[in-house]
N, C-alpha and C positions, 0 to 999 in steps of 0.2 A: 641153758644159761643158768649159773648158780644163783643161790640166792643172794649173794651180796651184790653179783653184779646186775640182778634184777633192781636192788634197791637204789644202787647208783644210777642205773638207768631211769628209774622213777623220778628220783632227785633233779637230774639233768633236764628231764622233761618237764618237770614241776619248775625248774630255774627258767627253762627257756621260756615258758607260758609266760611267767613272770615278768620276763624281760620285754616280752611280747606286748603284755599288756601297758607296760610302764611306756614303751616304746610310742606304743596307740597313744596313750594319755598326754605324752609330752607333745604328740605331733597335734593331738586337738588342741591343746593348750596353745601350742605355737600358732595354730590355723585360727584360733579362735582370736589371740592377739593381734595377728597380720589382719584378719578381717575388721577388728576394731580399731587398728591402726588406719586402715583404709578407709573405713567410714569416717574417722576422725578427720583425715586428709581431705576426703570429698566435702564432708560439712563445712571446714574451714576454706578450702577452695571455694565453694557456693557463696559463703559468707562474704569472704574476700571480693569476689565477683558481682556479687549484689552492691556490697559497698562502693566499688569502682562504679558500677551503673550508676548509684544514688549521685557519686560524685561527678559524674560526668553530667548525668542529668541537671543537676544544679549548676555546675557551670556553663551548660548551655543555656540553661534560663537566664542566668546572670548576664551571659554573652546578650541574649537577645535583648533583655531588659537594657543594658547599656547601647545595644545598637539603637533601640525604640528612644530611649532617652535623647541619645544624640540626634537622633532624626527629629524628636520634638523639638529640641532647642535649636537646630538648623532651621525647621520650619518656624518657629516662633521668633527667630531672628530675621529671617526672611520676611515675615510679616511685618515686624516692628519696622524694618529698613523700607518696605511699601509704604506703609502707613505714613512715615516720616518724610518720605518722597513725595507723596500725595499731598500732605499738609503742606509741605515746604512749597509746592507747587502752588496750592490753593491759596497760601500766604502771599506769594508774589502777585498772582493773579488779584487779591484783594487789594494789595498795595498799589498795584497800577491802576487799579478802578477808583480808589480811594478820593484824589484831588477831583475828578470828574462829579463823584458822588456827593463831595461836600459842596462843589459849585451850584449842584441841583439843588441841593437843600437849600443852601441859600436864596435861590431864587426863588423859592416857594415863600409865600407869605406866612403859612405856620411853621415852616422848617425855620425861616429866619427869626420868628418871634422866640422859637424854643431856643433857638442858638444864643440870641442876645441876652434872655432870661437866664439862661445857665451860666454864661459868662460874667455876668453882674452879680449873679450870687456868690458865684465863687470869687470874685474879686471882693465882694463885701465880706466874706468869710476870712481870708486867707491874707489881704493886703493891710496892714496895719498904717496908722499914721493920722495927721491932721490935715485937715484942707480938703478940697472938693477933689474928686474924682476928674482925669481928663479920659474922653473915651476919643479914640482916633477911629474915622470912619473913611471910606475910600471917597475920593473927591466928587464922584459920580452919584453918591448917594442920594437919595429923595429927602425931604424935609419930613416926610413922614417915618422915615427910618430913626431919624435925630430926635423925633418926638417919642418914638417906641422905647429908646435908651433912655432917656428920660425919667420915663414913667418906670423903668427897670431898676431905678436907684431910689425907692422910698424912703429907705431908710438912712441914707446920706444926710451929713449936716447942711450940704448947699447944694443946689442942683449942680450935675455934672457939666464940666465945659467938653462941648463937641468941637473937635477940630479934623478939619479934611485934610486927607494926606492923598498925594496923587500916587495912582498906582498900588494902593493899598490892597485892593483887591476884595473878593468874598470876606466877611469876617469882620473884626473890631480887635482893637487893642485897648486895654484899661490901665490907666499909669495913675499912681498917685507917689510923690516924690521919687524915689529911686526904684520903686517895686513896680512890675509890669505883669499884666495877664493877657499874654498873646494868644487869641482865639481867632487868628487868621487862618487861612488854609495851611501857610507853611508853617504858622507857630503849632498847630494842632498836630502836623505831622513832623515836627521836628525830631522826636525821639522815636524811631521805628521799633525799637525795641520797646517800647511801653504801648504803642499803639497795637503791635502784633500781641503781645500780652493779653490786652483787652478784646482783642478778636478771638483768641483762643479762649479766654472765659466765657465769652459770648457763645462762641461754638460749642464748647461743652454743655454748656446751659441748654443750648437747642437740643443737642444730642440726649441728655437727660430727660427733656421734656419730652422728646420724640420716644423715649424708650417707654415712659410712663403711660403715654397714650397708646402704644400697641400693645400693652397688657390691659 
């Protein structure tokens, strides 16, 4: 081989080696870039998966909370309905029992005295006007009952007039002019709404008292 040919050969080999090195470098860069891109894609996919998992978990939690809230509301509504039903039944039972209980109270001396004193005190407080009161009692009432009613009006200007009324039944009516306090059994039970409101207030007071005693 001549000298020029040897030089050319050496240059070609050097060029080939250079091309090979550049190809290797480019390949390595491409491989590194591909690996980096792959790692980025995997990381992004993992983050998206974690985000979807968190979102799914949050949606599941909210769904459970809504279901529990709906169930709790349904139970509370059912409990209120049961309580109202029981309360309505209790009010109906009490209403049916009230006339007999009032008659029994009137037949007992202490109960009759308290009944008369309460009715007379109410009449003195709310019935305005001049002149004596007229107190109506049942025609079968004893003279002692009339005396009791006269004693219940100590602040009146004149002793009350006692008038016997056939079929009046337990209780009394107190009149002055056009005003009247009806403390007979029908008069006391004339407003069922008012009586039930008083019964509910009494029941609530008993429940609160029972709660304090239990603690």
